[in-house]
C-alpha positions as CSV (number, residue, x, y, z in Angstrom):
1,M,432.8,332.6,-6.0
2,K,434.3,334.1,-2.8
3,E,434.4,337.7,-3.9
4,K,431.3,340.0,-3.7
5,L,429.0,339.3,-6.6
6,R,428.1,342.3,-8.8
7,V,424.8,342.1,-10.5
8,L,423.6,344.6,-13.2
9,F,419.8,344.4,-13.5
10,A,418.5,345.6,-16.9
11,A,414.9,346.5,-17.7
12,F,413.1,349.0,-19.9
13,E,410.9,350.3,-17.1
14,A,410.8,350.5,-13.3
15,A,408.5,352.4,-10.9
16,P,408.5,355.2,-9.9
17,F,410.6,356.3,-12.9
18,M,408.3,354.8,-15.5
19,K,405.7,352.0,-15.4
20,T,403.2,350.5,-17.7
21,G,402.8,347.0,-16.1
22,G,404.0,344.3,-13.8
23,L,407.6,344.6,-15.1
24,G,407.8,348.0,-13.6
25,D,406.8,346.8,-10.2
26,V,409.3,343.9,-10.3
27,A,412.1,346.0,-11.5
28,A,411.4,348.6,-8.9
29,A,411.6,346.0,-6.1
30,L,413.8,343.2,-6.9
31,P,417.3,344.9,-7.0
32,G,416.9,346.2,-3.5
33,A,415.4,343.0,-2.2
34,V,418.3,340.8,-3.5
35,Q,421.1,343.1,-2.2
36,C,423.0,341.6,0.8
37,P,426.5,341.7,2.1
38,T,427.7,339.3,-0.5
39,I,425.7,340.6,-3.6
40,E,425.5,344.1,-4.8
41,V,422.9,344.8,-7.3
42,R,422.6,348.0,-9.5
43,A,420.1,348.7,-12.2
44,V,420.2,350.2,-15.6
45,L,417.1,351.7,-17.5
46,P,416.6,354.0,-20.5
47,K,416.4,357.7,-19.7
48,L,412.9,358.1,-21.0
49,R,411.1,361.4,-21.4
50,Q,408.4,360.1,-19.1
51,I,410.6,360.0,-16.1
52,P,409.2,362.7,-13.7
53,A,411.4,365.8,-13.4
54,E,411.9,365.3,-9.8
55,Y,414.1,362.3,-10.6
56,Q,415.7,363.7,-13.7
57,E,416.9,366.8,-11.8
58,K,418.6,364.5,-9.3
59,M,420.5,362.5,-11.8
60,K,424.3,362.9,-12.0
61,F,425.9,362.9,-15.4
62,L,428.8,360.4,-15.5
63,C,430.1,360.4,-19.1
64,S,429.1,359.8,-22.7
65,F,430.3,357.2,-25.2
66,Y,429.3,355.9,-28.6
67,V,427.4,352.6,-29.3
68,P,428.2,350.7,-32.5
69,L,424.8,349.5,-34.0
70,G,425.1,347.8,-37.4
71,W,426.7,350.5,-39.6
72,R,425.7,353.3,-37.0
73,S,427.6,354.9,-34.2
74,Q,425.2,356.4,-31.8
75,Y,425.6,358.7,-28.9
76,C,424.8,357.5,-25.3
77,G,424.9,359.4,-22.1
78,L,425.3,357.7,-18.8
79,F,423.5,359.1,-15.7
80,E,423.5,357.9,-12.1
81,L,420.9,358.3,-9.3
82,R,420.9,356.7,-5.8
83,R,417.3,355.8,-4.6
84,G,416.1,353.3,-2.1
85,G,419.5,351.9,-1.4
86,V,420.1,351.0,-5.0
87,T,422.3,352.7,-7.6
88,W,420.3,353.3,-10.8
89,Y,422.0,354.0,-14.1
90,F,420.1,355.7,-17.0
91,L,421.2,355.5,-20.7
92,D,420.4,358.6,-22.6
93,N,419.7,359.0,-26.3
94,E,417.1,361.7,-27.3
95,Y,416.4,360.1,-30.7
96,Y,415.5,356.7,-29.2
97,F,414.1,357.6,-25.9
98,G,412.9,361.1,-26.1
99,R,409.4,360.2,-27.2
100,D,405.8,360.6,-25.8
101,G,405.4,356.9,-25.0
102,A,407.6,354.1,-24.1
103,Y,406.5,351.5,-26.7
104,G,404.5,351.2,-29.9
105,Y,406.8,352.9,-32.5
106,F,407.7,351.6,-36.0
107,D,411.4,351.4,-35.0
108,D,411.0,349.6,-31.7
109,G,413.3,347.0,-33.0
110,E,416.0,349.4,-33.5
111,R,415.3,351.2,-30.1
112,M,415.5,348.0,-28.2
113,A,418.6,346.9,-30.1
114,F,420.3,350.2,-29.2
115,F,419.3,349.8,-25.5
116,A,420.6,346.2,-25.4
117,K,423.9,347.2,-27.1
118,A,424.3,350.2,-24.8
119,I,423.9,348.0,-21.7
120,C,426.8,345.9,-22.9
121,E,428.9,348.9,-23.8
122,C,428.2,350.9,-20.5
123,C,429.7,348.1,-18.4
124,R,433.2,349.5,-19.1
125,Y,432.2,353.0,-17.9
126,L,430.4,352.1,-14.6
127,P,432.5,353.5,-11.8
128,D,433.9,350.9,-9.4
129,F,431.5,348.3,-10.8
130,F,432.1,345.8,-13.5
131,P,429.3,343.2,-13.4
132,N,429.8,339.4,-12.8
133,V,426.1,338.9,-13.7
134,L,423.9,340.6,-16.2
135,H,420.2,340.0,-15.5
136,C,418.0,341.1,-18.4
137,N,414.2,341.3,-18.4
138,D,411.8,340.7,-21.3
139,W,412.3,341.2,-25.0
140,H,413.3,344.9,-24.6
141,T,416.8,343.7,-23.2
142,A,416.8,340.3,-24.8
143,L,419.7,341.1,-27.3
144,A,422.2,342.0,-24.5
145,P,423.1,338.3,-23.9
146,V,423.4,337.9,-27.6
147,F,425.7,340.9,-28.1
148,L,427.7,339.9,-25.0
149,R,428.5,336.5,-26.5
150,E,429.0,337.4,-30.1
151,Q,430.6,340.9,-30.0
152,Y,432.1,341.4,-26.5
153,R,433.4,338.0,-25.5
154,Y,437.0,339.0,-26.4
155,A,436.8,342.5,-24.8
156,P,438.7,342.7,-21.4
157,G,436.6,341.4,-18.6
158,Y,433.5,340.5,-20.6
159,S,434.2,336.8,-20.9
160,G,433.5,336.4,-17.2
161,I,430.0,337.9,-17.3
162,R,427.3,335.4,-16.7
163,T,423.7,336.1,-18.1
164,V,420.2,335.5,-16.6
165,F,417.1,336.2,-18.7
166,T,413.6,336.6,-17.1
167,I,410.4,336.3,-19.1
168,H,407.7,338.3,-17.6
169,N,405.2,337.9,-20.5
170,L,406.0,335.5,-23.4
171,K,403.3,337.1,-25.6
172,F,405.7,339.9,-26.5
173,Q,408.9,338.6,-28.2
174,G,410.2,341.2,-30.6
175,Q,409.8,339.6,-34.0
176,Y,411.3,341.3,-37.1
177,D,412.3,340.9,-40.7
178,P,415.6,339.1,-41.2
179,H,417.1,342.2,-42.7
180,V,417.7,343.6,-39.1
181,L,420.5,341.0,-38.7
182,S,422.7,343.1,-41.0
183,D,421.2,346.6,-40.9
184,I,420.6,347.0,-37.2
185,L,422.3,344.1,-35.3
186,G,425.5,343.6,-37.3
187,L,425.1,339.8,-36.8
188,D,424.7,338.8,-40.4
189,G,428.1,337.4,-40.4
190,V,427.6,335.2,-37.4
191,A,426.4,331.8,-38.7
192,A,424.7,330.7,-35.4
193,A,422.7,333.9,-35.2
194,R,421.9,333.9,-38.9
195,N,420.8,330.3,-39.2
196,Q,419.2,329.4,-35.9
197,L,419.7,331.0,-32.6
198,L,418.1,334.4,-33.5
199,R,415.3,332.9,-35.5
200,D,411.6,332.2,-34.8
201,N,411.2,328.7,-36.4
202,G,413.6,329.6,-39.1
203,K,411.6,332.6,-40.3
204,C,411.6,335.8,-38.3
205,V,414.4,337.3,-36.2
206,N,413.1,336.8,-32.7
207,Y,414.9,338.8,-29.9
208,L,413.4,336.8,-27.1
209,A,414.4,333.5,-28.7
210,G,417.9,334.9,-29.0
211,A,418.1,335.5,-25.1
212,V,416.8,332.0,-24.4
213,N,419.4,330.5,-26.7
214,Y,422.3,332.7,-25.5
215,S,421.7,333.1,-21.7
216,D,423.2,331.0,-19.0
217,R,420.0,330.8,-17.1
218,V,416.3,331.6,-18.1
219,T,413.6,332.2,-15.5
220,T,409.9,333.0,-15.5
221,V,408.1,334.7,-12.8
222,S,406.4,331.6,-11.4
223,P,407.4,327.9,-11.3
224,T,404.1,326.7,-12.9
225,Y,404.5,329.2,-15.9
226,A,408.0,327.8,-16.4
227,K,406.4,324.4,-17.1
228,E,403.5,325.7,-19.0
229,I,405.5,327.5,-21.6
230,C,407.0,324.1,-22.6
231,T,403.5,323.2,-24.0
232,P,401.9,324.4,-27.3
233,Y,399.0,326.1,-25.5
234,F,401.3,328.4,-23.5
235,G,404.5,328.4,-25.4
236,E,403.6,331.1,-28.0
237,G,405.4,329.1,-30.8
238,L,408.6,328.6,-28.8
239,Q,407.6,325.5,-26.8
240,D,410.3,323.4,-28.6
241,L,413.0,325.9,-27.7
242,F,412.0,325.8,-24.0
243,L,412.0,322.0,-24.0
244,R,415.4,322.0,-25.6
245,R,416.6,324.4,-22.9
246,H,414.6,323.0,-20.0
247,D,417.9,322.3,-18.0
248,I,418.5,326.0,-17.6
249,L,414.8,327.0,-17.3
250,S,413.2,327.7,-13.8
251,G,410.5,329.8,-12.3
252,I,410.7,332.2,-9.3
253,L,407.4,333.7,-8.0
254,N,407.2,337.4,-7.8
255,G,406.6,339.2,-4.6
256,I,404.7,342.4,-3.7
257,D,405.5,345.6,-1.9
258,T,404.1,344.6,1.5
259,V,405.0,348.0,2.9
260,S,403.0,350.0,0.4
261,Y,400.1,347.3,0.3
262,D,399.4,347.1,4.0
263,P,395.7,347.4,5.1
264,A,396.8,348.5,8.6
265,K,398.5,351.6,7.3
266,D,397.0,352.3,3.7
267,K,395.9,355.9,3.7
268,A,393.6,355.3,0.8
269,L,391.2,353.3,3.0
270,V,388.3,354.6,4.9
271,R,389.4,352.5,7.9
272,N,392.6,350.5,8.5
273,Y,392.4,347.0,9.8
274,T,394.6,344.0,10.7
275,D,392.0,341.2,10.3
276,P,389.0,340.4,8.2
277,D,386.5,341.8,10.7
278,G,387.9,345.3,9.9
279,K,386.8,345.1,6.3
280,A,383.0,345.9,7.0
281,A,383.5,349.6,7.1
282,N,385.5,349.6,3.9
283,K,382.9,347.4,2.1
284,K,380.1,349.7,3.2
285,A,381.9,352.8,2.0
286,L,382.9,351.1,-1.3
287,Q,379.3,350.1,-2.0
288,K,378.3,353.8,-1.6
289,E,381.2,355.1,-3.6
290,L,380.3,352.7,-6.6
291,G,376.6,353.3,-6.5
292,L,376.0,349.7,-5.2
293,T,373.2,348.8,-2.8
294,V,374.5,348.9,0.7
295,D,374.1,345.4,2.1
296,P,376.7,343.6,4.2
297,A,374.9,340.3,3.5
298,V,375.5,340.3,-0.2
299,P,379.0,339.2,-1.2
300,L,380.9,341.9,-3.2
301,C,383.1,340.6,-6.1
302,V,385.6,342.9,-7.6
303,C,388.0,342.7,-10.6
304,V,390.9,345.2,-10.9
305,S,392.7,344.6,-14.2
306,R,393.5,345.6,-17.7
307,L,390.3,344.6,-19.8
308,T,392.0,342.2,-22.2
309,E,391.2,338.7,-23.5
310,Q,394.2,337.4,-21.5
311,K,392.6,338.3,-18.2
312,G,389.6,336.0,-18.8
313,F,386.9,338.6,-19.4
314,D,385.2,336.5,-22.0
315,L,384.4,334.0,-19.1
316,L,383.1,336.8,-17.0
317,N,380.9,338.3,-19.8
318,A,379.3,334.9,-20.5
319,V,378.1,334.3,-16.9
320,A,378.1,337.7,-15.3
321,E,374.2,338.1,-15.2
322,E,373.9,334.6,-13.6
323,M,376.6,335.6,-11.0
324,L,374.6,338.8,-10.1
325,A,371.8,336.5,-8.8
326,C,374.0,335.8,-5.8
327,A,376.6,338.7,-5.6
328,Q,377.3,342.3,-6.5
329,I,380.1,342.8,-9.1
330,A,382.4,345.8,-9.6
331,V,385.1,346.1,-12.4
332,L,387.9,348.6,-12.4
333,G,390.1,349.0,-15.4
334,T,390.5,350.1,-19.1
335,G,391.4,348.1,-22.2
336,D,389.6,346.6,-25.2
337,R,386.5,348.8,-26.3
338,A,384.2,345.7,-26.5
339,Y,384.7,344.9,-22.8
340,E,384.4,348.5,-21.8
341,D,381.2,348.9,-23.7
342,Y,379.7,345.6,-22.4
343,Y,380.4,346.6,-18.8
344,R,378.8,350.0,-19.2
345,A,375.7,348.3,-20.6
346,L,375.7,345.7,-17.8
347,E,375.7,348.5,-15.2
348,A,372.8,350.2,-16.9
349,R,370.8,346.9,-16.9
350,H,371.6,346.1,-13.2
351,P,371.9,349.4,-11.2
352,G,372.9,348.7,-7.6
353,R,374.3,345.2,-8.5
354,F,377.0,345.9,-11.0
355,S,379.5,348.8,-11.2
356,A,381.7,349.6,-14.2
357,Q,384.6,351.9,-13.4
358,I,386.1,352.2,-16.9
359,R,389.2,354.1,-15.7
360,F,392.2,353.4,-13.5
361,S,392.6,355.0,-10.1
362,E,395.3,353.7,-7.8
363,P,393.5,355.0,-4.6
364,L,390.3,353.3,-5.8
365,S,391.9,350.1,-6.6
366,R,393.1,349.9,-3.0
367,R,389.7,350.7,-1.7
368,M,388.3,347.9,-3.9
369,Y,390.7,345.4,-2.6
370,A,389.8,346.5,1.0
371,G,386.1,346.5,0.4
372,A,385.7,343.3,-1.6
373,D,384.7,340.0,-0.2
374,I,385.8,338.0,-3.4
375,F,388.4,338.9,-6.0
376,L,387.9,337.6,-9.5
377,M,390.9,336.6,-11.6
378,P,389.9,334.0,-14.3
379,S,392.9,334.6,-16.5
380,R,393.6,332.6,-19.7
381,F,397.2,332.6,-18.7
382,E,399.1,334.5,-16.0
383,P,402.8,334.4,-15.9
384,C,402.7,335.5,-12.2
385,G,400.0,338.0,-11.3
386,L,400.1,340.4,-8.5
387,S,396.5,341.3,-7.9
388,Q,395.6,337.9,-6.3
389,M,398.4,338.4,-3.8
390,I,397.4,342.0,-3.0
391,S,393.8,340.8,-2.6
392,M,394.8,338.2,0.0
393,R,396.9,340.8,1.7
394,Y,393.6,342.9,2.1
395,G,391.5,339.9,3.1
396,A,389.6,339.5,-0.1
397,V,389.3,335.9,-1.0
398,P,390.5,335.2,-4.6
399,V,388.6,333.1,-7.2
400,V,391.2,332.2,-9.8
401,R,391.8,330.0,-12.8
402,Q,394.7,327.7,-11.7
403,T,397.4,328.6,-14.1
404,G,400.8,330.1,-13.9
405,G,401.4,332.2,-10.8
406,L,397.8,331.9,-9.7
407,A,398.2,328.2,-9.2
408,D,401.5,328.8,-7.3
409,S,400.0,331.6,-5.0
410,V,396.5,330.5,-4.3
411,E,395.7,327.3,-2.4
412,P,392.2,326.0,-3.2
413,Y,389.8,325.9,-0.2
414,N,389.2,322.5,1.4
415,R,385.7,322.4,2.8
416,Y,386.6,319.4,5.0
417,T,389.8,320.6,6.6
418,G,389.3,324.4,6.3
419,E,392.7,324.7,4.7
420,G,393.3,327.0,1.7
421,T,393.5,330.7,0.7
422,G,391.0,331.0,-2.1
423,F,389.0,329.1,-4.8
424,G,390.3,327.8,-8.0
425,F,389.1,326.2,-11.2
426,L,391.2,324.3,-13.9
427,N,389.7,324.7,-17.2
428,F,389.2,328.0,-19.2
429,N,385.4,327.6,-19.0
430,A,382.8,330.2,-18.2
431,H,380.6,327.8,-16.2
432,E,383.5,326.6,-14.1
433,L,384.1,330.2,-13.2
434,L,380.4,330.6,-12.4
435,F,380.2,327.4,-10.3
436,T,383.3,328.2,-8.3
437,T,382.1,331.8,-7.6
438,Q,378.7,330.4,-6.5
439,E,380.5,328.0,-4.1
440,A,382.5,331.0,-2.7
441,C,379.3,332.9,-2.3
442,R,377.5,330.0,-0.5
443,L,380.4,329.8,2.0
444,Y,380.3,333.5,2.6
445,A,376.5,333.4,3.3
446,E,376.1,330.1,5.2
447,S,379.5,329.8,7.1
448,P,380.7,333.3,8.3
449,V,383.2,331.7,10.7
450,A,384.7,329.5,8.0
451,W,384.8,332.5,5.6
452,G,386.5,334.6,8.3
453,N,389.2,331.9,8.8
454,L,389.7,331.5,5.0
455,A,390.2,335.3,4.6
456,A,392.6,335.4,7.6
457,Q,394.7,332.6,6.1
458,G,395.1,334.6,2.9
459,M,396.1,337.7,5.0
460,A,398.7,335.6,6.8
461,Q,400.6,334.6,3.7
462,D,404.0,336.0,3.2
463,F,404.1,337.5,-0.4
464,S,407.0,339.8,0.3
465,W,410.1,339.9,-1.8
466,R,412.1,338.1,0.9
467,A,411.4,334.5,-0.4
468,S,411.9,335.5,-4.0
469,A,415.2,337.3,-3.2
470,L,416.6,334.2,-1.6
471,E,415.8,332.3,-4.8
472,Y,417.6,334.8,-6.9
473,R,420.6,334.9,-4.7
474,R,420.9,331.1,-5.1
475,L,420.5,331.4,-8.8
476,Y,423.2,334.1,-9.1
477,R,425.7,332.1,-6.9
478,G,424.9,328.9,-8.9
479,L,426.2,330.5,-12.0
480,F,429.7,330.2,-10.6
481,T,429.6,326.7,-9.1
C-alpha cells in the first residue's frame, strides 16, 4: 500500500486519562511509538467520568450522532484532544460511561457493545481521517471487528478496513447469555454469529472469541504467550480456537516508558545513578523507610504487584519463611484479602526481615525498584509483564517463572559464561522458586563482581517501545500485501 496508512487504535483505558492496569500503559505509549512518516495513528477511548478535569476541559467537541444497538438508538458525542503528538478521540454517553468506576457493572456487556459499535460508527465522522486499520484491544473492544464485518461491510469505505485484535489478558473474555445476540447486538439473524463465531464452545456468547474469529490478525503481548494460549493450561477454554486461527496469531513483546523509568533522572529516588554501584544509597534509604535492618550484605528481594493468585503469591507464601533465612523481603501492593493478611502477619513475626506495604504508591514502587537487589515475579501466567523490565532498568536482578513475556524478556544467568539478565525456573512449584532465589542470593553474597555484571547486563537491555513499534508497523503493512 503506497498511500499513508491510517490506524485507529481502540482501547477502553489509557494513561493518563484512565488506567487500571497494563492495558492503560500500552494504550498510552503504543500509538505515539508506531507513528512515522508513512503511518498515522489516532486513538479512541470512552469519555469516562474518571478522566481528570485538566484533560476534559481541553477536549474539543466535534459532533454527535446516534448509535444503533439492537432495538436501541443511543446518543454518542465525539470529542478530540491532541496530546503527546497523538490525536485522541473520546466517545461520550453519560448513561454508559458516567459512572464511578470503569468496570464491574451488571450491564458491562451492553456498555462494551455500545463502545464497540460507536467505534465503528464514529469512523465516518472523524475529520480528515478514515482508517485503513482498526486495532482493537481486549474484550472491551472485541465486538468492533464483528460489527464491522456483519453490519458495516456495505457502507461506503468500510469494506477496505482491516482489523487487528490484541489480547492483553485472556482471562477476561466477555461471556454472556445468548439473549444478548438479539436484545443488544442485533446479530440474531446472522447465522455465523448465532451458530459458531460468537460462541464459547457453543454455549455462551463470547465477545473475545468473536474478535478472534472475525479479525484479520490477532496478536498477544509476547511471542511465548501466543504459543501458550494454544494449550489447555493457558488457553482459558479457547485453545482450539487459537489452534484453528494459528496462521493469523502472533506475539509482539510490549515495551516500557524508558523516559519515565530512568534511574538517572527519576525524581522519586534518593540518589540517581547509571550503573549498579549507584544502587547502594537507594537500598540503604529503602531499608530505613520500610523498617528493615540496614545491612548492605543482606540481599533485598522485593515484589511490586497486585496480590492475586495469577502473580504466583501461593508459591511465595509457601517458602517465604525459608527465603528469609538468606534475604530480606518487601512486598508492595493490594489485592486478595488472604494475601494481605498473610503478609501483615509475616511482618509481625519477622520484624526487620519482612516488610508488608499493603497499599500502592507510585513513588514508593520506584524506590523499591531502585533499592532492590532481587525482584521476585513467580507468575502462574504472564501475558507480558512490565515489572521485570522496569526492575532490570533499575539494576534489580529478576527471579521469574519462565512463562509468557517473562520468558521472552529475562535471559537466565549462565554461571559458566556470565551471560544472562536474571534467574528463571520452569515449573509452577514453590521449591523451584525457593532454590532459584537461593541461587541468586549465593551469587550476590559470594561473587559481587559477577553480580554487578549481571545487574549491568539487565540495565543495558533496550525495553523501549522502538522494537515493538517496528513489529507493529510490519504487521499493519502486511495486512495490505
